[in-house]
N, C-alpha and C positions, 0 to 999 in steps of 0.2 A: 548837430544831432538831426536825425531824420524824424519824420512824424511819428513813426512807431516807437522810437525811443522816448520822445517827448510825451507820448500817450502813456507809456508804461510808467514814466516818472510821475505824471499827473495822477495815475491810479494809486501809486504809492503815497503821494501827497494827500490824496482824498481821505486816506485812513488816519492822517495825523492832524486833521483840522482842529483848531482850538475849541470850536463850538460845533455841536451837531446841527446840521442844516435842517430847516423845516421840511415837512413832508413833500411839498411841491418841488423843492430843490432836490430832495432825495429821488423823487420820481424822474426828474430830468437827468440826474446822474445815471440812474439805472438804465433808462431808455437809451441814452447816448452810448453808454458802455455796451449794451446789447447790440445796438445798431453797428457800432464800430467793430465789434468782435465777431458777430454772427450774420450781420446783414438784415434784410427784411424779416419781420416776424411772420413765420409760416404756421404758427399755431392757431387753432380755431378759437381758443379761449381756455380759461382754467377749467379743470375737471369738476371742481366743486363750485357751483354757482353762488354759494354763500361765503366763499373765501374772497372777501372784498379787497384785501391787499393784493392778492394775485390778479384780480380783475383790473384794478387800477394800474398795476404794473403792465399788464397785457395791453391795455388801452393806450398807455403812454408810449410804449414801444411801437405799437401799430401806427400811431400818428406820424412816425418818422419814416414810413414806407417810402422807398425811392431815394432816400438820402444816402449818398455813397459813403463808404467806410471812412475815407480820408476826411471828408467834411465832418462826419460824426466825431471822429477823433479830435479834430481841431476845435469843435464846439465844446467837447468834454474838457480839453486842455484849458480853453478860455474860461469855462465856468469854474473849474478848480482854482485857477489863478485868481479869479475874482473873489472867490470865497476865502482864499488865503490872505487876501488884502495886502 
């Protein structure tokens, strides 16, 4: 399988984890997914400064700036595989 197929399988697997990951892991999954599918975060930030969830998501994704999509996909796959144990 190519990296795209493995990534799509990992996305499907992430929805069937036996336990819900903690918030830190969820942010990692979110930011790696966004980087893998959209590339660098081009947004200036959330519209509502009091939407802390959106703020944390934005910051987590922004930290991955410059990471190429294939590497983000591989890191996402590795993280999901680790969580599946």
